[in-house]
N, C-alpha and C positions, 0 to 999 in steps of 0.2 A: 500531720504527714507531709513529708517533703517530696517535691517533684523536680525532675531534671528540668533545667531551663531549656528554651529553644536555642538551636544553633542556626548560624547563617551560612549558606552555601551559595557561591556565585552560580548564576544561572541565567538563561535567556529564554523568553517565551517567544516562539516564532510560528508564523504561518508558512507552510510550504504547500503549494498546489491548493488542494480542497481540504487539507488537514492542518492541525496545528499541535504543537507539543512543547515540552520543556527540554531545552538543550543544555548539556553539561560538558565541560572539559573534564577528561578523565581524572587529571591530577588535581582538580578542584573538589572532587568528592572526598568525604571522610575516608581515611585509610582503610577501614573495614569494608567499605563499599567499592574500593577500587579494583577488587577482584570479583569474578562471578560467584554467586552463591546467596545464601539466605539473607545476609546483611544487606546486599545491594538490593535484592528484591523488596525487602521490608522498607528500605528507604524510599525507593521509587513509588511503592504503593502508597506510602504516607504523603509524598509529594503530590500525587494525583488525587489523593482522597479516597482510596479504595481499600477494602471493599466497602461499598456504600448500599446498605439494604434499602435506603430511600431512592437510589438511582439518580441522585442529583449532583453528587460531587461538591456539595456545599462547603466541606471543610478541606478543599484541596484545589489544585490548579486544573483538574480534569473538567471536561465539559459534558460528561455523562453521555457521550456517543463514542463509537469506535473511532471516529475521525479526530476526536479531541482528547482521547485518553492515551496519549503517546509520550514516550521518553526517548532521548537520543543522548548517547555518550560518544564523544569524539576525542581523538588524540593524534598527534603527529604519526604518520604511517610507518609501520615496521616492514612494510612490503617495498621491494625495489620498484622504482618508477612510479610511485604513488605519493600523493600529498597527505592524505588523511584517512584514518581508519574510522569507520562509521558503524556503530552498534546501535540497533533499534530494539526497543522493547514495547510491545503492545500490552497495555495494562487492562486487565479485566475490570469491569465496573462493579460487579456484585460478588465477585469471588476473589480470594486472597492469592492471585497468581499473576504472573507476567509471562507472556508467550514470546520466546526468543527464537521462534522457528523460521521466521521470515523476515522480509524487508518491508519498508514503507516507501513506495515509489514517489508519493506526493512530497513527504518530508525530505526526500533526497534533493529536491529543488532548493532547499534551505541549507543544506550541508555545506556546500561550497562557499556561501555567503558567510556563514558562521565561521568556518574555517579561516577565511581571509581576514575577517574583522577581529578574530581572536588569536592571531599570530601563529596558527598552525600551518601556514603556507609560506615557504621561503619568499622573501621579498622579490627576488629576481624572477619569480614566476608570475608576478602581477604587473601588467602594463599600466602606464600612467593613464592612458585612455584606451578603450577597446574591449576585448573579451578575454577574460582569464579562463584558461581550460584546466579545471581542477580535476585531478585524477583521484577518484574516491575508491577505497577498497571496502566493499560492503562485507563486514565481518560475519553477519548472520548467514549468508548464503555464499560467501567466499567468491565473489564476482567483482569485476571492475566496472565502474559507472563513471562517465565523464560529464561534468556539469560545466556549461558554458556561461560564465558569470559576467555580466556587463560591469565595466569599471569606468568611472569618471573621476579625473584628478586623483587617481590612485586609491579610490575608495569605492566600495560596492555601491552600484547604482540600483536603488530599490524602486523608485517611482518611475512610471511610464504609462503608456497608453494600451498595453496588451491586456486583453480581456479574456477571462477564463470562465466558462460556464460553471457555476457552483461557487464562485467567489464574487462578492458584492462590488468591490472597487477594482479599477484597472491598476497595473503595476508594470514593472519592467519584465521583459520576457527572459526566461532562462530555459535554454534548450538542455535536455538531459538525454544522454546516450547510454543505453543499457547494453553493454558489450557481452557477447556470448551469453544471453540471459537464461539459457536452459540449464537444468540441474546437471552438474558435471558428474554426479555419482551414478547415473544411469541413463536410459533412453529418455528422450524428450517426451515420448509417449510411453509411459511405464508399462502398459499392457502390451505394447507392440502393435496396437490397433489404432486407426484414426477414429474409428467409432466402435463402441463396445455396447453389448447388452448389459445394463447395470440393474441387477435385481434388488429392489428395495421393498422390504416387507411393509404391507399396508399402503403402498403407493402403486407397485406394479413393476414390470420390466421396461426400462427406459433406454432409448438410444443415448449415449453419452460420449462426448469427447473429453478425455482426461489428458491434461498436459502439464508438464513441468517447465514452465517458462515464465520468467518474471516472478510468479508465484504459483504453487501447485493449485490448479483449477479444474473443476468438474463443470462442464457445459452440458446443458440439456436443452431440448426444444421447448419454448414456451407453451405451445399448444398441448404438448404431451402431459403437462402438469396443471392444465387449466387456466393458463395465463395468455395474454396477448403480447407482452413485451413493452406495453405502454404504462405499466403500473408505477405509481408514485408511492412514497414512503408509508403514508397512512393506509394504503390499500393492503400492505402486507404487515407492517409493524403493529397494527391494531387488530390483527386476526391471529389469536394464539394457535389456531389449527394450521394456518399457513406456515407459521414459524416452526411448528413441530414437524410438519412435512418436509420443509426445506432443510431443517437440521438433520432429519433422518436420511435424506438424500446425500447430504454432506458427509455424514458418518460412514455410510456405506460406500461412498466414492472414495473416502480416505482408505478404507480397508482394501478396496479393489486396486488402488494405486500403490499399496504396499507401504503407506505412511504409518499405519498402525497395525498391530497384530490381532486385536480384538476391537470390535465396534465400540465397546464401552470406553475405550481409550480416547475417543473423539472428544469427549466432554473436557479433557484436560489439554486439548490441542485446538483451541478456539480459533486461532489466527489462520491456520492452514489445515486442509485446503479451503479455497473459496468455492462456493457454488453459484453458478450464474445461469440464467436462461436467455436464449436468443430467439429472434424472429426477424422475418423479412421487414423492410422498411414500411412504415406507415405513419401518417400525420398524428401528432399528439400535442398536448399543451404541457410544457415543462412546469416544474414546481414554482418557478419564478412568474409564471403567466406567459412566458415567451412561447410563441407558436413554432413548432418544429415540423417542417414539411417533409414528406417522404423523399423528395428530391434533394434534401439537405444531407442525407445519411445513406450509408450502405446497408445498415442493419440496425436492429434494436438489441440492447443488452441491458439487463438488470442483474446486479450482483449483491450477494449477502456478505456482510462483514460483522464478525463477532456476534452473530445471531440476529442481526437486523439488516433490512434493506438499506444499502448505502445511499446517501443523499445525491451523490454524483457517481464517480468511479474511482476506485482505488488505483493508484499509479501502476502498481505491480500487476493488478488484474488487467489494466490497459495493455500492458506488455503481452500478457497471456492471450488477450483478444486479437491483438495485432499479429502476433506469430501464428496463432491458429488460423487467422484469416488468410495468411500468406501460404498455407498448406492446402492444396486442393483436396477435397474429399472430407474435411472436418465438418462438424455441424456448423461452426462459425463461418467457414468458407461457403458453405451451401447457403446459409441465411443471407450472406452478402452477394449471392449470385454466382458463386463458383468461379473457377479459373484462377490463374496466377495474378498476384498483385503485390505492390511494394508499399501500399499504405491502405488504411481503412478509416473511415469516418462513421462513428456509431452514435446512436442516440441514447442518452441515459436520463435519470429522472430530473437532472438539472439543465439539460440541454444536449450539446454535442461535443465530441472530441475527435480530433484526427491524430493517428498514430502511424509513424512509418515503421516498416518492418522488413527484414531480409531473412529468409530461410533457404536452405539448400538441402538437396538429397545427396548423401554421400554413401555409396555401397548399399543403397536401399534404406538407409536410416536418415530421417530428417534432423537437421541441425539448425538451431537458431543462430544467426550471425549478429544481428543487432536490432534493437528497437529504439526509436527516438520519438520524443514528444516535447512540446513546449509547455512549461509551467511558469509560475511566478513565485516569489517568496518575499517576506518582509518581517522585520523585527517588530514585535508588538510591545515588548517591555523587556528591560535588562536590569539586573541588579543582583538581589539575593533571594533565594528561597529560604524560608524558616520552617524547621520541623523540630519537634520535641527531641532533645538530645538522647533520650533512651528509646526512641521508636524503632531503631534499626539494630540494636545490640542483642 
């Protein structure tokens, strides 16, 4: 019996923020995978090693977590006044599907670097030394992001002394600005309320703030679901009942937000919305052993990603947190002490993160202007991915 040989596809394995993924230039993909559809999804599933019933990604480039089961496709931008088009795919670990419904804010920090190093940015946009402002068109959510990439002697500067909780080693700082990060298709608060009563069978009726900014997110109070906001991954991810409860909250939140028409559809939309719980600041010990003081933070936040508690914080969820904190009256704002603010520092399982945000009320409707945060990015490996030639046909 004959088998198709493996093919080679140019690719780069990169860390961006607290995530990592496999990056491709669109025109380097096999022709069948250069368009959205089954062939592209099959190819990227095989690259990552999904679906994997063992949950290890032994036969692929994935890391068997939501933070490391990611793919990125980049091309020269077709949008005016933009440098690069950025398409993100969140690959399920144990199911044969890729969620294209949202962005990855962490990997955004690596998009500008990849684009520069792979000839997707015009040379006159890159200084010999200084900061290159790369205008990114985020295809999934149809939004503009600006990455401020450090340049030394005409090349991307990756090494530095910027430390990011959730990342082991320091690197060069990359500031990322998420412009107008709210969902353009409707209200930033899709129910029209800053706080809703969310009825969740088997859980109860919860106060919830539901926001479309950065990524659709459902916020609830930690104490209302039996938590303190200081939980680490093992506290949640090793508890099947906790995971079921949080997924149920997420599913009914998605229904309330109008993202799905029937609660059963949530299973096929794992990437969005996120569900997170907030609490007032208190001291705790991060997963690294680092002591976080209540004085170091404005509030505590824990967030779920692809059915598991995230080890740090998703970049897009950090945008949602910051924008919600900037709007007085939300659960996030109340946990942070209330009032108006232009930035927030929150505690997550790996430490702390500060995010700047600007929101304004226009004719009684809240609008997100911008959210900014500092991340870092680094090339881990570059060369070729190999996949069986018939795995995506």
